[in-house]
N, C-alpha and C positions, 0 to 999 in steps of 0.2 A: 586459293580456296582451301587447299590443303591446310594450310597454317590456321585458318579461321576455324575449321573443323576440330583441329587438335586443340585449339583454345576453349571450345565449347565442350569438348572431352573432359578437359582439364577443370573446368567450371563446374561441371556436373559431378565429378569424382569428389570436389572438395564440398559441395553440398551434400552428398551422401555422407560423408564425415560427420557433418554437423547434425545436430538434434534436429527434427522437423519443426517448423514452426506451427502455431496454433491453426492459422490458416490452413497450411498444408496437410495437417493433421485432419482438419474437417473435411476437407476436399476427398482425401482418401476415404475416410469413413462415409461421406456421402455416396461415393461410389459403391461402396458395400451394401447400401440399403438402411433400412431403418434400425436393423439388429446391431449395426456397427455405429450407427449415427449417434444413438442415443446415448451409450456410454461416452462417446466423446463430448458430447453437449453437457452432459452431467460433470465431467472432468472440468470443463471451463467453467460451469456454473459454480462449482465448489470452489475452484482456485479463486475466482473473482469475489465469491462470498467471504472466503477467508481474508483476503487483502482488505475487502471493506470492513470486516469485523476488527481487524488488526488496527487501520487507521482510526476507526471509531474510538476504540479503547484509547488509542494514544491521545487523541482531541480530548477526551473526557479526564483522562489523567492530567493533562496540561491544563485544562479548564479547572480542574480541582485545584491544583497547585496555585494558579492564579487568583482564586477565591480566598485561598488560606492567606496568602500574601497580603490581600486587602484588608482581610480580617486582623491580622497582626499589625498592620500600619495602624488601623483605627484603634486597637487596644493601647498601642504605643502612645498615639497622640491624645488618647483619653487619660491614660495614667499620667502623662507630662502635664496636661491641663489641669488635673487635681492636685498635683505636686506644686504647681504654680500658685493654686488657688490658696493652698495651704501656707506656703511660704509669704504670700501678700498679707494673709490675715494674721500672722504672728508679729 
């Protein structure tokens, strides 16, 4: 019994050293009432919004690069076709 209790104390000490999780942060804020819950929810919202914005920017950048590659390939194939036509006509 004593050994189990020591293990639990050690685990709690380790958890205190770590940064609280989002869920733990919300639980503490909820106990404090609306005054503390509102800023915690705003932090979560802003963090998720920031992550979403960054992911969207990355997607758009990759999409634009893909479009640019397709356009370049079409231009290359078009110039090759034009040069082939000129070579055949001479």
